[in-house]
All heavy atoms as a GROMACS GRO file, in nm:
protein
  548
    1MET      N    1  -2.121   1.505   4.141
    1MET     CA    2  -2.135   1.586   4.259
    1MET      C    3  -2.049   1.712   4.251
    1MET      O    4  -2.090   1.818   4.297
    1MET     CB    5  -2.097   1.501   4.381
    1MET     CG    6  -2.124   1.567   4.510
    1MET     SD    7  -2.301   1.583   4.532
    1MET     CE    8  -2.308   1.650   4.692
    2ASN      N    9  -1.930   1.700   4.191
    2ASN     CA   10  -1.843   1.816   4.177
    2ASN      C   11  -1.905   1.922   4.087
    2ASN      O   12  -1.891   2.041   4.113
    2ASN     CB   13  -1.706   1.775   4.122
    2ASN     CG   14  -1.623   1.704   4.225
    2ASN    OD1   15  -1.649   1.715   4.344
    2ASN    ND2   16  -1.524   1.630   4.180
    3ILE      N   17  -1.973   1.877   3.982
    3ILE     CA   18  -2.037   1.972   3.890
    3ILE      C   19  -2.150   2.045   3.962
    3ILE      O   20  -2.164   2.167   3.949
    3ILE     CB   21  -2.090   1.899   3.764
    3ILE    CG1   22  -1.972   1.846   3.683
    3ILE    CG2   23  -2.174   1.992   3.679
    3ILE    CD1   24  -2.012   1.758   3.568
    4LEU      N   25  -2.227   1.973   4.041
    4LEU     CA   26  -2.336   2.035   4.116
    4LEU      C   27  -2.282   2.137   4.217
    4LEU      O   28  -2.335   2.248   4.229
    4LEU     CB   29  -2.418   1.928   4.188
    4LEU     CG   30  -2.536   1.978   4.270
    4LEU    CD1   31  -2.639   2.042   4.179
    4LEU    CD2   32  -2.597   1.865   4.348
    5LEU      N   33  -2.177   2.101   4.289
    5LEU     CA   34  -2.118   2.194   4.384
    5LEU      C   35  -2.059   2.316   4.315
    5LEU      O   36  -2.069   2.428   4.364
    5LEU     CB   37  -2.010   2.124   4.467
    5LEU     CG   38  -2.059   2.030   4.575
    5LEU    CD1   39  -1.942   1.957   4.640
    5LEU    CD2   40  -2.138   2.104   4.679
    6SER      N   41  -1.997   2.297   4.199
    6SER     CA   42  -1.940   2.409   4.124
    6SER      C   43  -2.050   2.503   4.077
    6SER      O   44  -2.036   2.626   4.087
    6SER     CB   45  -1.860   2.358   4.004
    6SER     OG   46  -1.750   2.283   4.047
    7LEU      N   47  -2.158   2.448   4.024
    7LEU     CA   48  -2.269   2.533   3.978
    7LEU      C   49  -2.334   2.606   4.095
    7LEU      O   50  -2.369   2.724   4.083
    7LEU     CB   51  -2.372   2.448   3.903
    7LEU     CG   52  -2.327   2.395   3.768
    7LEU    CD1   53  -2.434   2.303   3.710
    7LEU    CD2   54  -2.297   2.507   3.672
    8LEU      N   55  -2.347   2.539   4.208
    8LEU     CA   56  -2.403   2.604   4.326
    8LEU      C   57  -2.312   2.716   4.375
    8LEU      O   58  -2.358   2.824   4.411
    8LEU     CB   59  -2.424   2.501   4.437
    8LEU     CG   60  -2.485   2.552   4.566
    8LEU    CD1   61  -2.627   2.603   4.541
    8LEU    CD2   62  -2.486   2.442   4.669
    9PHE      N   63  -2.182   2.693   4.373
    9PHE     CA   64  -2.086   2.796   4.413
    9PHE      C   65  -2.094   2.917   4.321
    9PHE      O   66  -2.096   3.031   4.368
    9PHE     CB   67  -1.944   2.737   4.413
    9PHE     CG   68  -1.838   2.838   4.442
    9PHE    CD1   69  -1.821   2.886   4.571
    9PHE    CD2   70  -1.756   2.886   4.342
    9PHE    CE1   71  -1.725   2.980   4.598
    9PHE    CE2   72  -1.659   2.979   4.369
    9PHE     CZ   73  -1.642   3.027   4.497
   10ILE      N   74  -2.099   2.894   4.190
   10ILE     CA   75  -2.109   3.004   4.095
   10ILE      C   76  -2.239   3.081   4.115
   10ILE      O   77  -2.241   3.205   4.111
   10ILE     CB   78  -2.094   2.952   3.951
   10ILE    CG1   79  -1.951   2.902   3.928
   10ILE    CG2   80  -2.130   3.058   3.848
   10ILE    CD1   81  -1.931   2.826   3.799
   11LEU      N   82  -2.346   3.011   4.140
   11LEU     CA   83  -2.475   3.075   4.165
   11LEU      C   84  -2.470   3.161   4.291
   11LEU      O   85  -2.521   3.274   4.292
   11LEU     CB   86  -2.585   2.969   4.176
   11LEU     CG   87  -2.726   3.020   4.200
   11LEU    CD1   88  -2.777   3.090   4.075
   11LEU    CD2   89  -2.817   2.906   4.238
   12VAL      N   90  -2.408   3.112   4.395
   12VAL     CA   91  -2.397   3.189   4.519
   12VAL      C   92  -2.310   3.313   4.499
   12VAL      O   93  -2.344   3.421   4.547
   12VAL     CB   94  -2.343   3.100   4.633
   12VAL    CG1   95  -2.302   3.182   4.753
   12VAL    CG2   96  -2.446   2.997   4.673
   13VAL      N   97  -2.200   3.300   4.426
   13VAL     CA   98  -2.112   3.415   4.402
   13VAL      C   99  -2.186   3.521   4.322
   13VAL      O  100  -2.183   3.640   4.356
   13VAL     CB  101  -1.982   3.371   4.330
   13VAL    CG1  102  -1.906   3.492   4.279
   13VAL    CG2  103  -1.895   3.291   4.424
   14PHE      N  104  -2.254   3.482   4.216
   14PHE     CA  105  -2.329   3.580   4.136
   14PHE      C  106  -2.448   3.636   4.215
   14PHE      O  107  -2.481   3.754   4.201
   14PHE     CB  108  -2.377   3.520   4.005
   14PHE     CG  109  -2.271   3.517   3.899
   14PHE    CD1  110  -2.244   3.400   3.832
   14PHE    CD2  111  -2.199   3.630   3.866
   14PHE    CE1  112  -2.147   3.396   3.734
   14PHE    CE2  113  -2.101   3.628   3.769
   14PHE     CZ  114  -2.075   3.510   3.704
   15GLY      N  115  -2.510   3.555   4.297
   15GLY     CA  116  -2.622   3.603   4.376
   15GLY      C  117  -2.583   3.705   4.480
   15GLY      O  118  -2.656   3.801   4.506
   16THR      N  119  -2.467   3.687   4.541
   16THR     CA  120  -2.425   3.779   4.645
   16THR      C  121  -2.361   3.906   4.591
   16THR      O  122  -2.369   4.011   4.653
   16THR     CB  123  -2.327   3.711   4.741
   16THR    OG1  124  -2.215   3.661   4.667
   16THR    CG2  125  -2.393   3.599   4.817
   17SER      N  126  -2.299   3.899   4.475
   17SER     CA  127  -2.230   4.017   4.423
   17SER      C  128  -2.302   4.080   4.304
   17SER      O  129  -2.260   4.187   4.258
   17SER     CB  130  -2.087   3.980   4.384
   17SER     OG  131  -2.091   3.882   4.282
   18GLY      N  132  -2.407   4.019   4.256
   18GLY     CA  133  -2.475   4.070   4.137
   18GLY      C  134  -2.536   4.207   4.155
   18GLY      O  135  -2.528   4.292   4.066
   19LEU      N  136  -2.596   4.232   4.270
   19LEU     CA  137  -2.658   4.362   4.295
   19LEU      C  138  -2.554   4.472   4.301
   19LEU      O  139  -2.574   4.582   4.247
   19LEU     CB  140  -2.738   4.356   4.425
   19LEU     CG  141  -2.829   4.474   4.454
   19LEU    CD1  142  -2.937   4.485   4.346
   19LEU    CD2  143  -2.892   4.460   4.590
   20HIS      N  144  -2.441   4.443   4.362
   20HIS     CA  145  -2.334   4.543   4.369
   20HIS      C  146  -2.279   4.574   4.231
   20HIS      O  147  -2.256   4.691   4.197
   20HIS     CB  148  -2.223   4.492   4.462
   20HIS     CG  149  -2.120   4.594   4.490
   20HIS    ND1  150  -1.997   4.594   4.429
   20HIS    CD2  151  -2.121   4.701   4.574
   20HIS    CE1  152  -1.927   4.697   4.473
   20HIS    NE2  153  -2.000   4.763   4.561
   21VAL      N  154  -2.259   4.473   4.150
   21VAL     CA  155  -2.211   4.494   4.013
   21VAL      C  156  -2.313   4.573   3.932
   21VAL      O  157  -2.277   4.662   3.854
   21VAL     CB  158  -2.180   4.358   3.945
   21VAL    CG1  159  -2.154   4.375   3.797
   21VAL    CG2  160  -2.060   4.293   4.012
   22TYR      N  161  -2.441   4.546   3.953
   22TYR     CA  162  -2.546   4.618   3.882
   22TYR      C  163  -2.542   4.768   3.914
   22TYR      O  164  -2.551   4.852   3.824
   22TYR     CB  165  -2.682   4.559   3.916
   22TYR     CG  166  -2.798   4.636   3.859
   22TYR    CD1  167  -2.827   4.628   3.723
   22TYR    CD2  168  -2.877   4.716   3.940
   22TYR    CE1  169  -2.933   4.700   3.670
   22TYR    CE2  170  -2.983   4.787   3.888
   22TYR     CZ  171  -3.010   4.779   3.753
   22TYR     OH  172  -3.115   4.849   3.699
   23PHE      N  173  -2.528   4.802   4.043
   23PHE     CA  174  -2.525   4.943   4.080
   23PHE      C  175  -2.399   5.013   4.031
   23PHE      O  176  -2.402   5.131   3.997
   23PHE     CB  177  -2.541   4.959   4.231
   23PHE     CG  178  -2.682   4.939   4.278
   23PHE    CD1  179  -2.712   4.846   4.375
   23PHE    CD2  180  -2.785   5.013   4.222
   23PHE    CE1  181  -2.842   4.826   4.416
   23PHE    CE2  182  -2.916   4.995   4.264
   23PHE     CZ  183  -2.945   4.902   4.361
   24ILE      N  184  -2.286   4.942   4.027
   24ILE     CA  185  -2.164   5.001   3.972
   24ILE      C  186  -2.183   5.027   3.823
   24ILE      O  187  -2.141   5.131   3.770
   24ILE     CB  188  -2.044   4.908   3.996
   24ILE    CG1  189  -2.008   4.907   4.143
   24ILE    CG2  190  -1.923   4.952   3.915
   24ILE    CD1  191  -1.901   4.807   4.178
   25TRP      N  192  -2.249   4.936   3.753
   25TRP     CA  193  -2.273   4.952   3.610
   25TRP      C  194  -2.366   5.071   3.584
   25TRP      O  195  -2.346   5.148   3.492
   25TRP     CB  196  -2.331   4.824   3.555
   25TRP     CG  197  -2.349   4.820   3.406
   25TRP    CD1  198  -2.296   4.905   3.314
   25TRP    CD2  199  -2.424   4.726   3.332
   25TRP    NE1  200  -2.334   4.871   3.188
   25TRP    CE2  201  -2.413   4.760   3.198
   25TRP    CE3  202  -2.500   4.616   3.369
   25TRP    CZ2  203  -2.476   4.687   3.098
   25TRP    CZ3  204  -2.561   4.544   3.269
   25TRP    CH2  205  -2.549   4.579   3.136
   26LYS      N  206  -2.468   5.086   3.667
   26LYS     CA  207  -2.563   5.197   3.650
   26LYS      C  208  -2.497   5.333   3.675
   26LYS      O  209  -2.533   5.431   3.614
   26LYS     CB  210  -2.682   5.181   3.744
   26LYS     CG  211  -2.773   5.065   3.709
   26LYS     CD  212  -2.833   5.083   3.574
   26LYS     CE  213  -2.969   5.144   3.588
   26LYS     NZ  214  -3.041   5.151   3.462
   27LYS      N  215  -2.398   5.338   3.765
   27LYS     CA  216  -2.327   5.463   3.792
   27LYS      C  217  -2.221   5.493   3.687
   27LYS      O  218  -2.160   5.599   3.691
   27LYS     CB  219  -2.261   5.457   3.930
   27LYS     CG  220  -2.357   5.462   4.044
   27LYS     CD  221  -2.281   5.460   4.176
   27LYS     CE  222  -2.374   5.460   4.294
   27LYS     NZ  223  -2.299   5.457   4.421
   28LYS      N  224  -2.197   5.398   3.598
   28LYS     CA  225  -2.098   5.410   3.490
   28LYS      C  226  -1.955   5.430   3.543
   28LYS      O  227  -1.877   5.507   3.490
   28LYS     CB  228  -2.136   5.522   3.394
   28LYS     CG  229  -2.266   5.496   3.325
   28LYS     CD  230  -2.296   5.603   3.224
   28LYS     CE  231  -2.418   5.583   3.159
   28LYS     NZ  232  -2.513   5.553   3.105
   29GLU      N  233  -1.923   5.358   3.649
   29GLU     CA  234  -1.787   5.357   3.702
   29GLU      C  235  -1.717   5.233   3.645
   29GLU      O  236  -1.708   5.128   3.709
   29GLU     CB  237  -1.789   5.352   3.854
   29GLU     CG  238  -1.850   5.474   3.917
   29GLU     CD  239  -1.858   5.464   4.068
   29GLU    OE1  240  -1.800   5.368   4.125
   29GLU    OE2  241  -1.922   5.551   4.128
   30TYR      N  242  -1.666   5.247   3.524
   30TYR     CA  243  -1.618   5.130   3.451
   30TYR      C  244  -1.488   5.073   3.507
   30TYR      O  245  -1.465   4.953   3.499
   30TYR     CB  246  -1.602   5.165   3.304
   30TYR     CG  247  -1.736   5.195   3.240
   30TYR    CD1  248  -1.764   5.320   3.186
   30TYR    CD2  249  -1.836   5.098   3.236
   30TYR    CE1  250  -1.888   5.346   3.129
   30TYR    CE2  251  -1.959   5.123   3.180
   30TYR     CZ  252  -1.984   5.248   3.126
   30TYR     OH  253  -2.106   5.273   3.072
   31LYS      N  254  -1.402   5.157   3.565
   31LYS     CA  255  -1.279   5.104   3.626
   31LYS      C  256  -1.312   5.016   3.746
   31LYS      O  257  -1.254   4.909   3.764
   31LYS     CB  258  -1.187   5.218   3.669
   31LYS     CG  259  -1.124   5.291   3.553
   31LYS     CD  260  -1.032   5.400   3.601
   31LYS     CE  261  -0.974   5.476   3.485
   31LYS     NZ  262  -0.886   5.585   3.528
   32THR      N  263  -1.408   5.060   3.826
   32THR     CA  264  -1.450   4.981   3.941
   32THR      C  265  -1.520   4.853   3.895
   32THR      O  266  -1.502   4.747   3.955
   32THR     CB  267  -1.544   5.063   4.030
   32THR    OG1  268  -1.482   5.188   4.060
   32THR    CG2  269  -1.576   4.990   4.158
   33LEU      N  270  -1.598   4.864   3.788
   33LEU     CA  271  -1.668   4.747   3.734
   33LEU      C  272  -1.570   4.642   3.686
   33LEU      O  273  -1.586   4.522   3.714
   33LEU     CB  274  -1.761   4.789   3.620
   33LEU     CG  275  -1.840   4.678   3.552
   33LEU    CD1  276  -1.940   4.616   3.648
   33LEU    CD2  277  -1.910   4.731   3.430
   34ILE      N  278  -1.467   4.684   3.616
   34ILE     CA  279  -1.367   4.589   3.566
   34ILE      C  280  -1.293   4.522   3.682
   34ILE      O  281  -1.270   4.401   3.681
   34ILE     CB  282  -1.269   4.659   3.469
   34ILE    CG1  283  -1.342   4.697   3.340
   34ILE    CG2  284  -1.148   4.572   3.439
   34ILE    CD1  285  -1.262   4.784   3.249
   35ALA      N  286  -1.258   4.602   3.784
   35ALA     CA  287  -1.190   4.545   3.901
   35ALA      C  288  -1.281   4.446   3.974
   35ALA      O  289  -1.237   4.337   4.013
   35ALA     CB  290  -1.146   4.656   3.995
   36GLN      N  291  -1.408   4.483   3.988
   36GLN     CA  292  -1.504   4.394   4.058
   36GLN      C  293  -1.523   4.264   3.981
   36GLN      O  294  -1.524   4.156   4.040
   36GLN     CB  295  -1.637   4.467   4.073
   36GLN     CG  296  -1.741   4.390   4.148
   36GLN     CD  297  -1.722   4.396   4.296
   36GLN    OE1  298  -1.653   4.483   4.347
   36GLN    NE2  299  -1.782   4.305   4.366
   37LEU      N  300  -1.539   4.273   3.850
   37LEU     CA  301  -1.559   4.152   3.770
   37LEU      C  302  -1.433   4.065   3.769
   37LEU      O  303  -1.442   3.942   3.767
   37LEU     CB  304  -1.600   4.188   3.628
   37LEU     CG  305  -1.740   4.247   3.614
   37LEU    CD1  306  -1.766   4.286   3.469
   37LEU    CD2  307  -1.846   4.151   3.664
   38GLY      N  308  -1.316   4.128   3.772
   38GLY     CA  309  -1.192   4.051   3.780
   38GLY      C  310  -1.180   3.974   3.910
   38GLY      O  311  -1.141   3.857   3.912
   39LEU      N  312  -1.216   4.040   4.020
   39LEU     CA  313  -1.212   3.971   4.150
   39LEU      C  314  -1.316   3.860   4.158
   39LEU      O  315  -1.288   3.753   4.214
   39LEU     CB  316  -1.234   4.071   4.263
   39LEU     CG  317  -1.119   4.168   4.289
   39LEU    CD1  318  -1.161   4.274   4.388
   39LEU    CD2  319  -0.998   4.093   4.337
   40ILE      N  320  -1.433   3.883   4.101
   40ILE     CA  321  -1.534   3.777   4.099
   40ILE      C  322  -1.487   3.659   4.016
   40ILE      O  323  -1.505   3.544   4.052
   40ILE     CB  324  -1.669   3.833   4.049
   40ILE    CG1  325  -1.729   3.930   4.150
   40ILE    CG2  326  -1.768   3.720   4.019
   40ILE    CD1  327  -1.846   4.007   4.098
   41GLY      N  328  -1.424   3.688   3.902
   41GLY     CA  329  -1.371   3.582   3.818
   41GLY      C  330  -1.264   3.500   3.888
   41GLY      O  331  -1.263   3.377   3.880
   42LEU      N  332  -1.174   3.568   3.959
   42LEU     CA  333  -1.071   3.496   4.035
   42LEU      C  334  -1.132   3.411   4.146
   42LEU      O  335  -1.087   3.299   4.170
   42LEU     CB  336  -0.972   3.595   4.096
   42LEU     CG  337  -0.870   3.656   4.000
   42LEU    CD1  338  -0.788   3.762   4.072
   42LEU    CD2  339  -0.780   3.549   3.943
   43ALA      N  340  -1.236   3.463   4.211
   43ALA     CA  341  -1.302   3.386   4.316
   43ALA      C  342  -1.370   3.262   4.258
   43ALA      O  343  -1.364   3.154   4.318
   43ALA     CB  344  -1.406   3.473   4.387
   44ILE      N  345  -1.432   3.276   4.141
   44ILE     CA  346  -1.498   3.161   4.079
   44ILE      C  347  -1.396   3.057   4.036
   44ILE      O  348  -1.412   2.937   4.064
   44ILE     CB  349  -1.586   3.207   3.962
   44ILE    CG1  350  -1.708   3.281   4.014
   44ILE    CG2  351  -1.627   3.089   3.875
   44ILE    CD1  352  -1.792   3.344   3.906
   45VAL      N  353  -1.288   3.100   3.972
   45VAL     CA  354  -1.187   3.004   3.927
   45VAL      C  355  -1.122   2.935   4.047
   45VAL      O  356  -1.105   2.813   4.048
   45VAL     CB  357  -1.080   3.076   3.841
   45VAL    CG1  358  -0.960   2.988   3.816
   45VAL    CG2  359  -1.141   3.118   3.708
   46GLY      N  360  -1.088   3.012   4.150
   46GLY     CA  361  -1.030   2.952   4.269
   46GLY      C  362  -1.124   2.857   4.340
   46GLY      O  363  -1.084   2.751   4.387
   47GLY      N  364  -1.251   2.893   4.348
   47GLY     CA  365  -1.349   2.806   4.412
   47GLY      C  366  -1.371   2.676   4.338
   47GLY      O  367  -1.378   2.569   4.398
   48VAL      N  368  -1.381   2.684   4.206
   48VAL     CA  369  -1.402   2.563   4.126
   48VAL      C  370  -1.278   2.473   4.133
   48VAL      O  371  -1.290   2.351   4.145
   48VAL     CB  372  -1.438   2.599   3.981
   48VAL    CG1  373  -1.436   2.477   3.891
   48VAL    CG2  374  -1.575   2.665   3.976
   49LEU      N  375  -1.159   2.533   4.128
   49LEU     CA  376  -1.038   2.452   4.142
   49LEU      C  377  -1.029   2.388   4.279
   49LEU      O  378  -0.982   2.274   4.292
   49LEU     CB  379  -0.914   2.538   4.116
   49LEU     CG  380  -0.890   2.576   3.971
   49LEU    CD1  381  -0.769   2.669   3.960
   49LEU    CD2  382  -0.870   2.454   3.884
   50THR      N  383  -1.074   2.457   4.381
   50THR     CA  384  -1.074   2.399   4.515
   50THR      C  385  -1.172   2.283   4.524
   50THR      O  386  -1.143   2.182   4.588
   50THR     CB  387  -1.111   2.508   4.618
   50THR    OG1  388  -1.015   2.612   4.609
   50THR    CG2  389  -1.111   2.451   4.758
   51ILE      N  390  -1.286   2.295   4.462
   51ILE     CA  391  -1.385   2.186   4.464
   51ILE      C  392  -1.332   2.064   4.392
   51ILE      O  393  -1.346   1.952   4.438
   51ILE     CB  394  -1.518   2.234   4.403
   51ILE    CG1  395  -1.586   2.334   4.495
   51ILE    CG2  396  -1.611   2.116   4.376
   51ILE    CD1  397  -1.704   2.405   4.434
   52TYR      N  398  -1.265   2.082   4.278
   52TYR     CA  399  -1.220   1.968   4.200
   52TYR      C  400  -1.090   1.907   4.249
   52TYR      O  401  -1.067   1.789   4.234
   52TYR     CB  402  -1.203   2.009   4.053
   52TYR     CG  403  -1.333   1.999   3.977
   52TYR    CD1  404  -1.414   2.109   3.959
   52TYR    CD2  405  -1.374   1.878   3.925
   52TYR    CE1  406  -1.534   2.099   3.891
   52TYR    CE2  407  -1.494   1.866   3.856
   52TYR     CZ  408  -1.573   1.978   3.840
   52TYR     OH  409  -1.691   1.967   3.773
   53ASN      N  410  -0.999   1.987   4.306
   53ASN     CA  411  -0.866   1.938   4.343
   53ASN      C  412  -0.837   1.957   4.491
   53ASN      O  413  -0.731   2.003   4.528
   53ASN     CB  414  -0.758   2.010   4.262
   53ASN     CG  415  -0.775   1.988   4.115
   53ASN    OD1  416  -0.807   1.879   4.073
   53ASN    ND2  417  -0.753   2.091   4.036
   54THR      N  418  -0.927   1.920   4.576
   54THR     CA  419  -0.911   1.946   4.719
   54THR      C  420  -0.784   1.884   4.778
   54THR      O  421  -0.711   1.952   4.848
   54THR     CB  422  -1.035   1.898   4.797
   54THR    OG1  423  -1.149   1.964   4.744
   54THR    CG2  424  -1.023   1.928   4.943
   55PRO      N  425  -0.750   1.758   4.755
   55PRO     CA  426  -0.629   1.704   4.819
   55PRO      C  427  -0.500   1.753   4.756
   55PRO      O  428  -0.395   1.746   4.819
   55PRO     CB  429  -0.643   1.553   4.802
   55PRO     CG  430  -0.748   1.530   4.703
   55PRO     CD  431  -0.827   1.657   4.689
   56ASP      N  432  -0.503   1.805   4.634
   56ASP     CA  433  -0.380   1.843   4.565
   56ASP      C  434  -0.337   1.986   4.590
   56ASP      O  435  -0.228   2.026   4.552
   56ASP     CB  436  -0.397   1.822   4.415
   56ASP     CG  437  -0.424   1.677   4.380
   56ASP    OD1  438  -0.380   1.589   4.457
   56ASP    OD2  439  -0.489   1.652   4.278
   57LEU      N  440  -0.422   2.068   4.651
   57LEU     CA  441  -0.390   2.209   4.669
   57LEU      C  442  -0.292   2.230   4.783
   57LEU      O  443  -0.283   2.152   4.875
   57LEU     CB  444  -0.517   2.290   4.697
   57LEU     CG  445  -0.609   2.308   4.578
   57LEU    CD1  446  -0.732   2.386   4.621
   57LEU    CD2  447  -0.540   2.381   4.466
   58PHE      N  448  -0.220   2.339   4.774
   58PHE     CA  449  -0.126   2.378   4.878
   58PHE      C  450  -0.204   2.435   4.995
   58PHE      O  451  -0.288   2.521   4.978
   58PHE     CB  452  -0.031   2.484   4.821
   58PHE     CG  453   0.084   2.516   4.910
   58PHE    CD1  454   0.184   2.424   4.927
   58PHE    CD2  455   0.090   2.635   4.977
   58PHE    CE1  456   0.291   2.452   5.008
   58PHE    CE2  457   0.195   2.663   5.059
   58PHE     CZ  458   0.297   2.572   5.075
   59SER      N  459  -0.178   2.386   5.113
   59SER     CA  460  -0.256   2.428   5.228
   59SER      C  461  -0.171   2.512   5.323
   59SER      O  462  -0.048   2.509   5.320
   59SER     CB  463  -0.314   2.308   5.302
   59SER     OG  464  -0.210   2.236   5.362
   60ILE      N  465  -0.238   2.585   5.409
   60ILE     CA  466  -0.170   2.668   5.508
   60ILE      C  467  -0.094   2.582   5.608
   60ILE      O  468   0.016   2.616   5.651
   60ILE     CB  469  -0.271   2.761   5.578
   60ILE    CG1  470  -0.329   2.859   5.478
   60ILE    CG2  471  -0.207   2.836   5.694
   60ILE    CD1  472  -0.442   2.943   5.533
   61SER      N  473  -0.150   2.468   5.643
   61SER     CA  474  -0.081   2.381   5.740
   61SER      C  475   0.050   2.327   5.684
   61SER      O  476   0.148   2.315   5.757
   61SER     CB  477  -0.173   2.266   5.782
   61SER     OG  478  -0.200   2.182   5.674
   62LYS      N  479   0.054   2.296   5.554
   62LYS     CA  480   0.180   2.251   5.494
   62LYS      C  481   0.283   2.362   5.494
   62LYS      O  482   0.401   2.340   5.519
   62LYS     CB  483   0.156   2.203   5.351
   62LYS     CG  484   0.083   2.073   5.343
   62LYS     CD  485   0.064   2.032   5.197
   62LYS     CE  486  -0.018   1.906   5.185
   62LYS     NZ  487  -0.042   1.868   5.046
   63LEU      N  488   0.239   2.485   5.468
   63LEU     CA  489   0.330   2.600   5.470
   63LEU      C  490   0.385   2.622   5.611
   63LEU      O  491   0.505   2.644   5.627
   63LEU     CB  492   0.256   2.725   5.422
   63LEU     CG  493   0.334   2.857   5.428
   63LEU    CD1  494   0.451   2.852   5.332
   63LEU    CD2  495   0.245   2.972   5.399
   64LEU      N  496   0.300   2.615   5.712
   64LEU     CA  497   0.347   2.635   5.848
   64LEU      C  498   0.440   2.522   5.892
   64LEU      O  499   0.535   2.545   5.969
   64LEU     CB  500   0.228   2.646   5.943
   64LEU     CG  501   0.144   2.773   5.927
   64LEU    CD1  502   0.023   2.767   6.016
   64LEU    CD2  503   0.226   2.896   5.953
   65ASN      N  504   0.416   2.400   5.846
   65ASN     CA  505   0.505   2.289   5.880
   65ASN      C  506   0.642   2.307   5.814
   65ASN      O  507   0.743   2.267   5.871
   65ASN     CB  508   0.444   2.157   5.838
   65ASN     CG  509   0.334   2.112   5.930
   65ASN    OD1  510   0.331   2.150   6.046
   65ASN    ND2  511   0.242   2.032   5.878
   66LEU      N  512   0.646   2.366   5.695
   66LEU     CA  513   0.775   2.393   5.631
   66LEU      C  514   0.852   2.504   5.702
   66LEU      O  515   0.975   2.499   5.710
   66LEU     CB  516   0.754   2.431   5.484
   66LEU     CG  517   0.712   2.321   5.388
   66LEU    CD1  518   0.680   2.380   5.251
   66LEU    CD2  519   0.823   2.218   5.376
   67LEU      N  520   0.781   2.602   5.753
   67LEU     CA  521   0.846   2.718   5.814
   67LEU      C  522   0.888   2.695   5.959
   67LEU      O  523   0.985   2.754   6.006
   67LEU     CB  524   0.755   2.840   5.807
   67LEU     CG  525   0.724   2.893   5.669
   67LEU    CD1  526   0.626   3.008   5.676
   67LEU    CD2  527   0.852   2.937   5.599
   68SER      N  528   0.818   2.610   6.030
   68SER     CA  529   0.846   2.592   6.172
   68SER      C  530   0.959   2.490   6.192
   68SER      O  531   0.961   2.385   6.130
   68SER     CB  532   0.723   2.546   6.248
   68SER     OG  533   0.685   2.419   6.203
   69PRO      N  534   1.052   2.521   6.280
   69PRO     CA  535   1.159   2.425   6.307
   69PRO      C  536   1.108   2.310   6.394
   69PRO      O  537   1.013   2.325   6.469
   69PRO     CB  538   1.263   2.507   6.382
   69PRO     CG  539   1.186   2.618   6.443
   69PRO     CD  540   1.070   2.646   6.350
   70LEU      N  541   1.174   2.197   6.382
   70LEU     CA  542   1.133   2.080   6.461
   70LEU      C  543   1.189   2.083   6.596
   70LEU      O  544   1.267   2.100   6.657
   70LEU     CB  545   1.168   1.951   6.388
   70LEU     CG  546   1.097   1.932   6.256
   70LEU    CD1  547   1.149   1.806   6.187
   70LEU    CD2  548   0.948   1.915   6.281
   0.00000   0.00000   0.00000
């Protein structure tokens, strides 16, 4: 199930950002293209890690519990 969710996530990320990347490539704005592909790569890696390691990740609620006094 994790593999299916990961593949679906990757498909959705490429489906939603693919047209934008295509137009950046056609305009030959290579600095923007590299930045866009880097952000897409980080989103994919973060999403797949979230799918596989959901209970082990650091959450916002744990951070707020550490920061707030009792």
